[in-house]
VOMI-367775 format. One record per residue (C-alpha): z, x, y; residue number from 1. Coordinates in nm, 2 decimals, padded with zeros to 4 digits. Last residue first. Layout:
! VOMI-367775
w, u, v, seq
Z, X, Y, NUM
...
END
This chain:
! VOMI-367775
w, u, v, seq
00.41, -02.69, 00.82, 429
00.60, -02.55, 00.53, 428
00.69, -02.79, 00.25, 427
00.38, -02.70, 00.05, 426
00.51, -02.34, 00.02, 425
00.84, -02.43, -00.15, 424
00.84, -02.69, -00.43, 423
00.46, -02.73, -00.49, 422
00.37, -02.37, -00.42, 421
00.66, -02.24, -00.62, 420
00.56, -02.46, -00.92, 419
00.21, -02.33, -00.89, 418
00.32, -01.97, -00.88, 417
00.55, -02.02, -01.17, 416
00.27, -02.16, -01.39, 415
00.05, -01.87, -01.27, 414
00.29, -01.62, -01.42, 413
00.14, -01.72, -01.76, 412
-00.17, -01.52, -01.68, 411
-00.09, -01.25, -01.93, 410
00.27, -01.20, -02.01, 409
00.55, -01.31, -01.77, 408
00.82, -01.05, -01.68, 407
01.09, -00.90, -01.90, 406
01.00, -00.54, -01.81, 405
00.97, -00.44, -02.17, 404
00.74, -00.75, -02.23, 403
00.53, -00.66, -01.92, 402
00.46, -00.31, -02.04, 401
00.41, -00.44, -02.40, 400
00.14, -00.67, -02.27, 399
-00.02, -00.38, -02.09, 398
-00.03, -00.17, -02.41, 397
-00.18, -00.46, -02.61, 396
-00.44, -00.51, -02.34, 395
-00.54, -00.15, -02.38, 394
-00.69, -00.21, -02.73, 393
-00.96, 00.07, -02.69, 392
-01.28, -00.06, -02.54, 391
-01.30, 00.18, -02.24, 390
-01.17, 00.47, -02.45, 389
-01.50, 00.47, -02.63, 388
-01.69, 00.56, -02.31, 387
-01.47, 00.86, -02.23, 386
-01.50, 00.96, -02.60, 385
-01.88, 00.95, -02.57, 384
-01.88, 01.15, -02.25, 383
-01.66, 01.43, -02.40, 382
-01.88, 01.44, -02.72, 381
-02.19, 01.47, -02.50, 380
-02.02, 01.75, -02.30, 379
-01.92, 01.96, -02.60, 378
-01.92, 02.28, -02.39, 377
-01.60, 02.40, -02.55, 376
-01.41, 02.37, -02.23, 375
-01.53, 02.01, -02.19, 374
-01.42, 01.92, -02.54, 373
-01.08, 02.07, -02.48, 372
-01.05, 01.89, -02.15, 371
-01.13, 01.56, -02.31, 370
-00.88, 01.61, -02.58, 369
-00.60, 01.71, -02.34, 368
-00.68, 01.41, -02.11, 367
-00.67, 01.14, -02.38, 366
-00.61, 00.87, -02.11, 365
-00.31, 00.65, -02.17, 364
-00.15, 00.74, -01.84, 363
-00.45, 00.64, -01.64, 362
-00.46, 00.29, -01.78, 361
-00.09, 00.26, -01.70, 360
-00.16, 00.34, -01.33, 359
-00.45, 00.09, -01.34, 358
-00.22, -00.18, -01.48, 357
00.03, -00.09, -01.21, 356
-00.23, -00.15, -00.94, 355
-00.38, -00.46, -01.10, 354
-00.03, -00.61, -01.13, 353
00.03, -00.54, -00.76, 352
-00.30, -00.70, -00.65, 351
-00.28, -01.01, -00.86, 350
00.09, -01.06, -00.79, 349
00.05, -01.03, -00.41, 348
-00.26, -01.25, -00.40, 347
-00.07, -01.51, -00.61, 346
00.20, -01.52, -00.35, 345
-00.06, -01.56, -00.07, 344
-00.23, -01.86, -00.24, 343
-00.59, -01.81, -00.13, 342
-00.79, -01.79, 00.19, 341
-00.53, -01.60, 00.39, 340
-00.61, -01.26, 00.24, 339
-00.44, -00.95, 00.36, 338
-00.47, -00.61, 00.19, 337
-00.27, -00.29, 00.18, 336
-00.06, -00.18, -00.12, 335
00.17, 00.12, -00.16, 334
00.21, 00.43, -00.37, 333
00.38, 00.75, -00.27, 332
00.21, 01.04, -00.45, 331
00.30, 01.38, -00.59, 330
00.50, 01.25, -00.88, 329
00.19, 01.09, -01.03, 328
00.00, 01.42, -00.98, 327
00.00, 01.54, -01.34, 326
-00.37, 01.63, -01.31, 325
-00.51, 01.38, -01.56, 324
-00.27, 01.11, -01.44, 323
-00.37, 01.13, -01.07, 322
-00.74, 01.14, -01.16, 321
-00.71, 00.85, -01.40, 320
-00.51, 00.67, -01.14, 319
-00.79, 00.69, -00.88, 318
-01.06, 00.62, -01.15, 317
-00.88, 00.29, -01.24, 316
-00.88, 00.17, -00.88, 315
-01.25, 00.24, -00.82, 314
-01.35, 00.10, -01.16, 313
-01.18, -00.23, -01.09, 312
-00.85, -00.38, -01.19, 311
-00.84, -00.59, -00.87, 310
-00.68, -00.53, -00.54, 309
-00.69, -00.82, -00.29, 308
-00.93, -00.73, 00.00, 307
-00.89, -00.48, 00.28, 306
-01.20, -00.40, 00.48, 305
-01.43, -00.11, 00.57, 304
-01.77, -00.25, 00.47, 303
-01.96, -00.42, 00.19, 302
-01.63, -00.53, 00.02, 301
-01.35, -00.28, 00.05, 300
-01.06, -00.31, -00.20, 299
-00.70, -00.19, -00.15, 298
-00.46, 00.05, -00.31, 297
-00.28, 00.26, -00.04, 296
-00.21, 00.61, -00.16, 295
00.03, 00.83, 00.03, 294
-00.02, 01.20, -00.05, 293
00.20, 01.49, -00.15, 292
00.20, 01.87, -00.15, 291
-00.12, 01.88, 00.05, 290
-00.37, 02.16, 00.03, 289
-00.53, 02.15, -00.32, 288
-00.41, 01.79, -00.33, 287
-00.67, 01.70, -00.07, 286
-00.97, 01.81, -00.27, 285
-00.83, 01.69, -00.60, 284
-00.78, 01.35, -00.45, 283
-01.11, 01.31, -00.28, 282
-01.30, 01.24, -00.60, 281
-01.08, 00.94, -00.68, 280
-01.15, 00.80, -00.33, 279
-01.52, 00.78, -00.43, 278
-01.73, 00.68, -00.13, 277
-01.98, 00.40, -00.19, 276
-01.76, 00.13, -00.02, 275
-01.75, 00.34, 00.30, 274
-01.39, 00.43, 00.35, 273
-01.08, 00.25, 00.48, 272
-01.02, 00.01, 00.19, 271
-00.89, 00.28, -00.05, 270
-00.63, 00.38, 00.21, 269
-00.57, 00.75, 00.18, 268
-00.25, 00.84, 00.37, 267
-00.18, 01.20, 00.46, 266
00.19, 01.30, 00.48, 265
00.26, 01.53, 00.76, 264
00.28, 01.91, 00.77, 263
00.14, 01.94, 01.12, 262
-00.18, 02.13, 01.04, 261
-00.26, 01.94, 00.72, 260
-00.17, 01.60, 00.85, 259
-00.39, 01.66, 01.16, 258
-00.68, 01.78, 00.96, 257
-00.68, 01.49, 00.72, 256
-00.60, 01.26, 01.01, 255
-00.92, 01.35, 01.21, 254
-01.14, 01.34, 00.90, 253
-01.01, 00.99, 00.81, 252
-01.08, 00.86, 01.16, 251
-00.81, 00.82, 01.42, 250
-01.04, 00.78, 01.72, 249
-01.25, 00.52, 01.55, 248
-01.60, 00.49, 01.69, 247
-01.89, 00.24, 01.64, 246
-01.72, -00.07, 01.49, 245
-01.42, -00.07, 01.71, 244
-01.41, -00.45, 01.80, 243
-01.29, -00.53, 01.44, 242
-01.20, -00.20, 01.29, 241
-01.36, 00.12, 01.17, 240
-01.35, 00.39, 00.90, 239
-00.98, 00.43, 00.90, 238
-00.73, 00.71, 00.90, 237
-00.36, 00.69, 00.81, 236
-00.08, 00.92, 00.92, 235
00.25, 00.96, 00.73, 234
00.60, 01.04, 00.84, 233
00.88, 01.06, 00.58, 232
01.20, 00.94, 00.76, 231
01.51, 01.02, 00.54, 230
01.45, 01.38, 00.63, 229
01.63, 01.35, 00.96, 228
01.51, 01.28, 01.32, 227
01.64, 01.56, 01.55, 226
01.41, 01.46, 01.84, 225
01.34, 01.83, 01.89, 224
01.11, 01.83, 01.59, 223
00.85, 01.65, 01.80, 222
00.67, 01.40, 01.58, 221
00.60, 01.14, 01.86, 220
00.52, 01.42, 02.10, 219
00.27, 01.58, 01.86, 218
00.12, 01.24, 01.80, 217
00.06, 01.20, 02.18, 216
-00.10, 01.54, 02.22, 215
-00.32, 01.49, 01.92, 214
-00.42, 01.14, 02.04, 213
-00.51, 01.27, 02.38, 212
-00.74, 01.53, 02.23, 211
-00.89, 01.26, 02.02, 210
-00.95, 01.04, 02.32, 209
-01.11, 01.33, 02.50, 208
-01.37, 01.42, 02.23, 207
-01.56, 01.10, 02.17, 206
-01.69, 01.07, 02.53, 205
-02.00, 00.86, 02.60, 204
-01.88, 00.59, 02.36, 203
-02.16, 00.42, 02.16, 202
-02.05, 00.06, 02.09, 201
-01.73, -00.11, 01.99, 200
-01.49, 00.17, 02.08, 199
-01.18, 00.30, 01.91, 198
-00.80, 00.29, 01.88, 197
-00.67, 00.08, 01.59, 196
-00.36, 00.30, 01.52, 195
-00.20, 00.37, 01.18, 194
00.13, 00.55, 01.15, 193
00.31, 00.52, 00.82, 192
00.69, 00.57, 00.80, 191
00.78, 00.63, 00.44, 190
01.15, 00.57, 00.40, 189
01.35, 00.80, 00.18, 188
01.67, 00.67, 00.02, 187
02.04, 00.63, 00.06, 186
01.99, 00.27, 00.16, 185
02.17, 00.29, 00.50, 184
02.05, 00.64, 00.56, 183
01.69, 00.55, 00.48, 182
01.71, 00.24, 00.71, 181
01.85, 00.46, 00.99, 180
01.58, 00.72, 00.95, 179
01.31, 00.45, 00.95, 178
01.45, 00.30, 01.26, 177
01.46, 00.64, 01.43, 176
01.10, 00.70, 01.33, 175
00.99, 00.36, 01.45, 174
01.15, 00.42, 01.79, 173
00.96, 00.75, 01.82, 172
00.63, 00.57, 01.76, 171
00.73, 00.30, 02.01, 170
00.82, 00.57, 02.27, 169
00.47, 00.72, 02.22, 168
00.32, 00.37, 02.26, 167
00.48, 00.33, 02.60, 166
00.39, 00.68, 02.69, 165
00.02, 00.60, 02.63, 164
00.04, 00.29, 02.84, 163
00.19, 00.49, 03.13, 162
-00.05, 00.78, 03.08, 161
-00.35, 00.55, 03.12, 160
-00.65, 00.71, 02.93, 159
-00.52, 00.55, 02.60, 158
-00.52, 00.77, 02.29, 157
-00.18, 00.65, 02.17, 156
-00.29, 00.29, 02.23, 155
-00.65, 00.20, 02.29, 154
-00.87, -00.11, 02.22, 153
-00.85, -00.29, 02.55, 152
-00.58, -00.54, 02.43, 151
-00.34, -00.27, 02.31, 150
-00.09, -00.29, 02.60, 149
-00.09, -00.67, 02.57, 148
00.02, -00.63, 02.20, 147
-00.14, -00.72, 01.87, 146
-00.17, -00.35, 01.76, 145
00.02, -00.03, 01.73, 144
00.29, -00.17, 01.50, 143
00.51, 00.12, 01.37, 142
00.52, 00.11, 00.99, 141
00.81, 00.12, 00.75, 140
00.91, 00.15, 00.39, 139
01.20, -00.02, 00.22, 138
01.35, 00.00, -00.13, 137
01.45, -00.30, -00.34, 136
01.78, -00.32, -00.52, 135
01.81, -00.70, -00.46, 134
02.12, -00.72, -00.25, 133
02.06, -00.38, -00.09, 132
01.71, -00.48, 00.01, 131
01.83, -00.81, 00.16, 130
02.09, -00.63, 00.37, 129
01.84, -00.37, 00.49, 128
01.59, -00.64, 00.58, 127
01.85, -00.84, 00.78, 126
01.96, -00.52, 00.95, 125
01.62, -00.46, 01.09, 124
01.68, -00.54, 01.46, 123
01.99, -00.32, 01.44, 122
01.77, -00.01, 01.38, 121
01.65, -00.04, 01.74, 120
01.33, -00.16, 01.91, 119
01.30, -00.07, 02.28, 118
00.95, 00.07, 02.28, 117
00.83, -00.24, 02.09, 116
00.94, -00.49, 02.35, 115
01.25, -00.70, 02.28, 114
01.22, -01.07, 02.37, 113
01.53, -01.23, 02.24, 112
01.55, -01.49, 01.96, 111
01.79, -01.29, 01.75, 110
01.58, -00.97, 01.76, 109
01.49, -00.98, 01.39, 108
01.22, -00.73, 01.30, 107
00.88, -00.80, 01.16, 106
00.67, -00.65, 01.44, 105
00.79, -00.30, 01.33, 104
00.59, -00.34, 01.02, 103
00.75, -00.37, 00.67, 102
00.67, -00.22, 00.33, 101
00.91, -00.37, 00.08, 100
00.97, -00.16, -00.23, 99
00.92, -00.22, -00.60, 98
01.04, -00.11, -00.94, 97
00.85, -00.20, -01.26, 96
00.69, -00.51, -01.40, 95
00.61, -00.80, -01.16, 94
00.69, -01.17, -01.16, 93
01.04, -01.13, -01.01, 92
00.89, -00.91, -00.74, 91
00.67, -01.19, -00.62, 90
00.95, -01.44, -00.59, 89
01.16, -01.18, -00.40, 88
00.86, -01.13, -00.16, 87
00.84, -01.50, -00.10, 86
01.21, -01.53, -00.02, 85
01.18, -01.23, 00.21, 84
00.89, -01.39, 00.39, 83
01.08, -01.72, 00.43, 82
01.39, -01.54, 00.57, 81
01.18, -01.33, 00.80, 80
01.00, -01.62, 00.97, 79
00.69, -01.84, 00.94, 78
00.57, -01.74, 00.59, 77
00.23, -01.89, 00.53, 76
00.22, -02.19, 00.30, 75
-00.12, -02.35, 00.35, 74
-00.45, -02.16, 00.30, 73
-00.61, -02.10, 00.64, 72
-00.86, -01.83, 00.59, 71
-00.93, -01.49, 00.74, 70
-00.67, -01.22, 00.83, 69
-00.77, -01.03, 01.14, 68
-00.69, -00.67, 01.24, 67
-00.88, -00.46, 01.50, 66
-00.63, -00.50, 01.78, 65
-00.56, -00.87, 01.72, 64
-00.53, -01.00, 02.07, 63
-00.22, -01.07, 02.28, 62
-00.09, -01.34, 02.51, 61
00.25, -01.27, 02.66, 60
00.61, -01.39, 02.64, 59
00.67, -01.28, 02.28, 58
00.94, -01.32, 02.02, 57
00.82, -01.10, 01.74, 56
00.79, -01.24, 01.39, 55
00.47, -01.08, 01.26, 54
00.13, -01.23, 01.25, 53
-00.03, -01.01, 00.98, 52
-00.14, -01.31, 00.78, 51
00.22, -01.41, 00.69, 50
00.28, -01.30, 00.33, 49
00.00, -01.03, 00.32, 48
00.17, -00.86, 00.62, 47
00.48, -00.76, 00.42, 46
00.31, -00.49, 00.23, 45
00.46, -00.43, -00.12, 44
00.55, -00.07, -00.20, 43
00.50, 00.03, -00.56, 42
00.77, 00.23, -00.74, 41
00.68, 00.44, -01.04, 40
00.92, 00.42, -01.34, 39
00.76, 00.14, -01.54, 38
00.43, 00.34, -01.58, 37
00.63, 00.63, -01.73, 36
00.80, 00.40, -01.99, 35
00.46, 00.25, -02.08, 34
00.30, 00.60, -02.11, 33
00.58, 00.72, -02.34, 32
00.52, 00.43, -02.57, 31
00.14, 00.50, -02.55, 30
00.17, 00.85, -02.69, 29
-00.19, 00.97, -02.67, 28
-00.32, 01.25, -02.90, 27
-00.66, 01.09, -02.98, 26
-00.55, 00.95, -03.32, 25
-00.23, 00.85, -03.14, 24
-00.43, 00.59, -02.94, 23
-00.53, 00.41, -03.26, 22
-00.19, 00.42, -03.41, 21
-00.02, 00.30, -03.09, 20
-00.27, 00.02, -03.07, 19
-00.15, -00.11, -03.41, 18
00.21, -00.08, -03.30, 17
00.13, -00.26, -02.97, 16
-00.04, -00.55, -03.15, 15
00.27, -00.59, -03.38, 14
00.50, -00.58, -03.08, 13
00.29, -00.83, -02.89, 12
00.27, -01.05, -03.20, 11
00.65, -01.05, -03.24, 10
00.69, -01.13, -02.87, 9
00.46, -01.43, -02.91, 8
00.10, -01.49, -02.80, 7
00.00, -01.84, -02.71, 6
-00.02, -01.75, -02.34, 5
00.13, -02.00, -02.10, 4
-00.13, -02.10, -01.84, 3
-00.06, -02.47, -01.81, 2
-00.29, -02.70, -01.62, 1
END
């Protein structure tokens, strides 16, 4: 099957001109919106490409630590070179600038066993070289899971000081690696800390693990370490994980308070809340106290989980809030999902396009007109205009965004995905 869209460049430009006239009637400059949407970098998570397996050389059996990718679709990346090739293929199909968001477990130790507390910047040279060659930024994550010292469900909050100190050293190592990558690329590197710690069922003591976590994090982030501004540390909460269904030490409430009192970047992962919670509503509450936020676009289904991002109401409302309050420059934007049941390259493209599409959707909102109506007490008129905007010719705006970026229009990128699957992915055992 071929997915080439019948629309031509001339038709896209004509449709865009017509849409521009319609949006202009409400005070919206869609040409400026397209340009702005193409400026914002999106960080692509490495763990979608290999089912969160990583490329460590191990001499021990480990468990998942609250993370599991489901499915067995063929073509998983088996090493760093394959993953980087896959990511480059993804980026070539996407409008706008992008970054690679890598976990510490994706380094290159040259076939040697290097435990996580001993990781060095040199183990990520291959990623830095690749990023330089393709003008792609890098973000980083310490890997506090899938390790023998995480098998009982605790890391930085572990009751055993020796295990706790191991993870503290890993957190510090990740910060030094992030700093070195940032210096090599002349850029900031967001270093996001998420831990799976928690209990499966009714802990008798919820307080002490959180006290230990505060102490451990304070040691990881000690200013005396002399780590430079290239490393931008973030902390990420979660509702629960596999095997930690009752109690999560690093909950969203915990990290909101920790980030605020320690001047760290707070990460809001859209898949780490109850599905009925509005992440969009949380933005103004947090931005009242935080200069910047890290946003992970994801999609929960029925419970705290990470599914491929779609152009859904939840995602659109997040970017409507960001655009309406001129907060686009106050966020770092990344993806977080892992689905092994479908073509992994397609999953990347679907989720990233949906995220940038939602960003663009927020930027074409007639915010000034809506605020004016609200201030005048014309609430019915405001609501009617909000509804009318849902059927505006937004597809013409998105097509122009892709045309300006010289990437496939509509679903035509699926042709390249199927070719890549036949020629590359299907050759992997």
